[in-house]
N, C-alpha and C positions, 0 to 999 in steps of 0.2 A: 504493500500500500504506500510505503514511503516513496518508492520509485514513481508510482503514478502521480502522487502529489507533487513531486519535484518537476515532472514533465509538464503538468498542468500549470504550475507556477511560471515556468520558463516560457510557455506559450503565451500566457496572459501578459507577462512583462514585455515580451517582444512585440505583441500586437499593440499594446499601449504606446510604446515608443514609435512604432511605424505610423500609427494614426496621428500622433502629434506632429511628426515630420511631414506627413502628407498635407496637414492643414497649413503648415508654414509655407510649403512650396506653392500651394494654391494661391497664396497672397502675393506672389511675385508677379510683377509686370501686369500689363493689360493689353489686350489686342487693340491694334490701331483702328479696327472697325468692329461694330457689333456683330456678334454671331448668335445663332439660334441656341436654345437650351440643349445641353447634352451633345453639342457639336464638337467633333474632334477635327481640328484643322490640319490639313496635310502640309507637308513642308513646302510644296509648290504654292499653296494658298498663302502661307505665311510670307514667302519671298515676295509675292505680288503685293501683299498688304504693306509690307515694309517699304517697298519701292514706291508705291502709290503715296504713302504718307510723306516720304521725302520729296516727291514731285510737288505735292500740294503745298508744302512749306515754301519751296523755291518759287512756284508759280504765283504765290501770293503777292510778289513784288511787281508783277505785270499789271498794266492798267485793266480796269474792269470792262472797258469797251473792246470791241473786236480789233485784233492786230495780227500781223503776220509774224510768225516766230520760226526762225531757222534753227534746227537741231544740229549741234556740232559734237558728236561723240568723240572722246579723246582716248579711248582705250579699246582693246580687243578682248576684253574680259568675256568669259562664257556667259555671264549674266546679262550682257548687253541686249540681246533680243528681247528679253523679258522687261528690261528697263525701258527700251525703246517703246514697247507697247504701252507701258504705264504712262510715259510722257505724252504720247499721242492721245491716249484716251482722256487724260485729265485736261490737256490744253484744248482739245476739240470740244469737250464738254463745257468749257468756259467760254466758247465762242470764238476761239482764235483759229487762224489759218496756220497749219503746221507744214513746214518744209524741211527736207532733209539735206544737209550740206556736209558731205564727206570729203570735200576738197582738201587736199594736203598742199597748202600754199607754199610751204618750204620746198616741196618736191617739184611743184609745177607752178612757176610764176605766171604762166599765161592762162591758167585755169580761170574760167569765168566765175565771178562771185554770185552767190545766191542772194538775190535782193529780198530783204525782209526788214521789218521795223525793229525786231529784237533778235538777239542771238542767245540761245540756251545751250551752254557748254556743260558737259558732264564727264567726269572721270571716275569710273567705278574702282575704288581702292580694294574693297574686300567684301566678300559675302561668305559668312562662315556658319556652318551648322555643326553642332556637336551634341553627343549624349554623354555628359561628363560623369553621370552616376547611375547605376542600375541597382535596384533593391528588390525586396520582397516582404510580404507580410507573412510571417512565420505561422504555419499551421492552416492558413486559409487558401494556400495554393494560388495566390495572386501576386504578380510582379509588376513593377513600374520602372519607367525610365525618365530621368530628368532630361529636358530638351532645351537647348539654348541656340538662338538664331540672332545673327547680327549682320547689318548691312551698312557700309560706309561709302559715301559718294561725295566727291568734290564737285560742287555746282557753281557755275558762273553765269550770271544773266547780264547781258550788255545791251544798252540802248544804242542802236547802230548810228542814228543821225547825229548824236552828240558824243558818242564814245563813253558815256557815263555808265559806271558799274552800278547796277541795282542790287547785285548780290554776288558775293565771292566767299563761299563758306563750305566747310567740310561738315556734311550732315550725316549724323549717325542715328540709326534706329535699331533697337534690340527687343527681343521678347524671350521670356523663359516660362516654361510650364512643366507639368509632370503628366505623362500619359501612361495608361495601362499597357503592359507589354503585349497584350492581345491585339492592340491597335497598331503595333509597330509596322507590320506589313502593309497596312492601309495608308499610313502617313508618310513612310519613307519612300521617296520616289526617285528613280534613276533617270528622270527626264533631263536633269542637268547634274553636273558633278557637285554642285553646292546644295542639292536637295536630298542627298543621301549621305549617310555617315555610319561608321561602325560604332556600336555602343562601347563604353569603357570596358576594357578587358577585365579589370578587377571586379567590376560589377557582375559580369557574366560568370566569372569564376566563383563569386559568392553564391550565385544561383545554383551552380552545380554542387557547391559545398552544402547548400541547404538540402538538396535532394539526398545527399549521402547521410547527413545528420538525421533527417526525418526517417529515412529507411532504417538506420541503426536503432533509433528510438522505437520504431514500430516493432522491430525484431525483438528488442528487449522486453517490450510489453507483452508480446506474444509468448515469449519464453516464460515470463513471470506467471501468466495465467495458466500456461500448460503445466508448470510445476505446482501451482496452487491446486489445480484439479486433481493432481496425484495425491 
């Protein structure tokens, strides 16, 4: 009976600690946009949301009336197509005419200039996804993963007619949450290299260790009852 009581106490203590840590993780960060109840956001959705939030802050310096805006991407980052889409969607929704200017003036001095009222330059510095910690709720057979996402983009907005800088800033957006391990396959997407990542090795090792410990405890309890029956 002492063995059973010890096992029950260990399970209760582990469960209490895990519930407390889960509550603390739920308080971290807030999504840039509202999501429905019980919605698990995919990594691709989060990347779009962070990019859109960055674009909205940068576009706020543009006049409210309709204007022509030339996009000048300054990097070949793999996230650029997704960021291009976010810029186009937000600026067109605000009533602006959006033009794409990929001219490399340094390489081709004779290249024609794209005529626009404003120039929107952006350099994607970093888009990083990680699962820094993996855990479990002992005895309930449920596991979780901490997820962290960050996007960093340098944005410059220029008024072409005067050369006046309306914005020249390094904009950062981040989000952190905790997801159930059963949702991992649904949220982790290989659409881009920045929407998929490997969970922390230590955490996965801890999950395997849990299975070994639970199996050993189950075996001990079974042996106890078998002996008690005799």
